[in-house]
C-alpha positions in Angstrom: -155.0 224.1 196.3 -156.3 220.8 197.7 -154.9 217.4 196.8 -157.1 214.4 197.1 -155.6 211.0 197.5 -157.5 208.1 196.2 -157.3 204.7 197.9 -154.7 202.3 196.8 -155.9 200.1 193.9 -154.1 197.2 195.4 -156.2 197.4 198.6 -159.4 197.1 196.5 -158.1 194.1 194.7 -157.4 192.4 198.0 -160.9 193.1 199.3 -162.4 191.8 196.1 -160.4 188.6 196.3 -161.3 188.0 199.9 -165.0 188.6 199.1 -164.9 186.6 195.8 -163.4 183.4 197.2 -166.2 182.5 199.6 -168.8 183.5 197.0 -167.1 181.3 194.4 -167.2 178.4 196.9 -170.9 178.9 197.6 -171.6 179.1 193.9 -169.7 175.8 193.4 -171.5 174.1 196.3 -174.9 175.3 195.0 -174.2 174.2 191.5 -172.9 170.8 192.6 -175.8 170.1 195.0 -178.4 171.2 192.4 -177.3 168.6 189.9 -176.8 164.9 189.9 -173.7 163.4 188.5 -175.2 163.5 185.0 -175.8 167.2 185.2 -179.6 167.0 185.3 -181.8 168.6 188.0 -182.3 166.5 191.0 -186.0 166.1 190.6 -188.1 164.6 187.7 -190.4 167.6 187.5 -193.3 165.9 189.2 -191.9 166.6 192.6 -190.4 163.2 193.1 -186.7 163.0 193.8 -184.4 160.9 191.6 -183.1 157.9 193.6 -179.6 158.3 194.8 -176.9 157.1 192.5 -174.0 155.0 193.8 -170.6 154.3 192.3 -170.2 151.1 190.4 -168.9 148.3 192.7 -165.4 147.0 192.2 -164.9 143.7 190.4 -166.3 140.9 192.5 -168.7 143.4 194.2 -166.2 144.4 196.9 -166.9 147.9 198.3 -165.4 149.9 201.1 -167.3 151.2 204.1 -168.4 154.3 202.3 -170.1 152.3 199.6 -167.6 152.9 196.8 -165.0 150.7 195.1 -161.4 150.8 196.1 -160.5 152.4 192.8 -163.0 155.2 193.3 -161.8 155.7 196.9 -158.2 155.8 195.6 -159.2 158.7 193.3 -160.4 160.7 196.3 -157.3 159.9 198.2 -155.1 160.9 195.3 -157.0 164.2 194.8 -156.8 165.1 198.5 -153.1 164.3 198.6 -152.4 166.4 195.5 -154.1 169.4 197.2 -152.7 168.8 200.7 -149.8 171.3 200.3 -152.2 174.1 199.3 -154.4 173.2 202.3 -151.4 173.6 204.5 -150.2 176.8 202.9 -153.4 178.9 202.9 -155.5 179.9 205.8 -158.2 177.6 207.1 -161.1 179.0 205.1 -159.5 178.6 201.6 -158.3 175.2 202.8 -161.8 174.1 203.6 -163.0 175.5 200.3 -160.3 173.4 198.6 -161.6 170.3 200.5 -165.1 171.0 199.4 -164.0 171.4 195.8 -162.0 168.2 195.8 -164.9 166.2 197.3 -167.5 167.7 195.0 -165.4 167.2 191.9 -164.5 163.6 192.9 -168.2 162.8 193.5 -169.5 164.2 190.2 -166.7 162.5 188.2 -167.4 159.1 189.8 -171.2 159.1 189.6 -171.8 159.7 193.3 -175.0 161.5 194.1 -173.8 164.8 195.5 -177.0 165.6 197.4 -176.9 162.2 199.1 -173.2 162.7 199.9 -174.0 166.2 201.4 -176.6 164.6 203.6 -174.2 161.8 204.7 -170.9 163.6 204.9 -169.5 160.9 207.2 -169.2 158.7 204.1 -166.1 160.7 203.1 -164.5 159.9 206.5 -165.4 156.3 206.2 -164.0 156.1 202.7 -160.7 157.8 203.5 -160.3 156.0 206.8 -160.5 152.7 205.0 -158.4 153.6 201.9 -155.9 156.3 203.0 -155.9 156.9 206.7 -152.6 158.9 206.6 -153.9 161.3 204.0 -157.1 161.8 206.0 -155.1 162.5 209.1 -152.9 165.0 207.3 -155.9 166.9 205.9 -157.6 167.1 209.2 -154.4 168.4 210.9 -153.9 170.9 208.1 -157.4 172.2 208.4 -157.6 171.9 212.2 -160.8 169.9 212.1 -161.7 166.7 214.0 -162.9 164.8 210.8 -163.4 165.5 207.1 -167.2 165.8 207.6 -166.7 168.8 209.8 -165.0 170.7 206.9 -167.6 169.9 204.3 -170.2 172.6 203.8 -173.0 171.3 201.6 -170.9 170.1 198.8 
């Protein structure tokens, strides 16, 4: 009589979760970069790209170095700060995925062209350096990156 032992179902779930997390992040990044803030494809159909959208300026026309109003910049800072503990708790890869999700969500909710932001990732650093330097420092320390642009994939 032979007894066969099947692999632990828990081990398969762990493998699936490890594989699913990066795939989910790539799907989010691809979806976000394929659409503008209005949810339409990035081209007009004739091969000409849609001009980049920018956030509405603050009252009086004042904008921060990243080209957004202080209110829009504060929304990014608040979102990063609310996710900071999870970035500290998880390993680096899930933390960077969280960073990408926060930035992509913030950009789409505030009318910022995600494709343009992916091309100019340093804008995120400029915005956070001007509006919330301590939050920016905390995020870079938690993710062990020199700046936020280093942790952004393609948004």
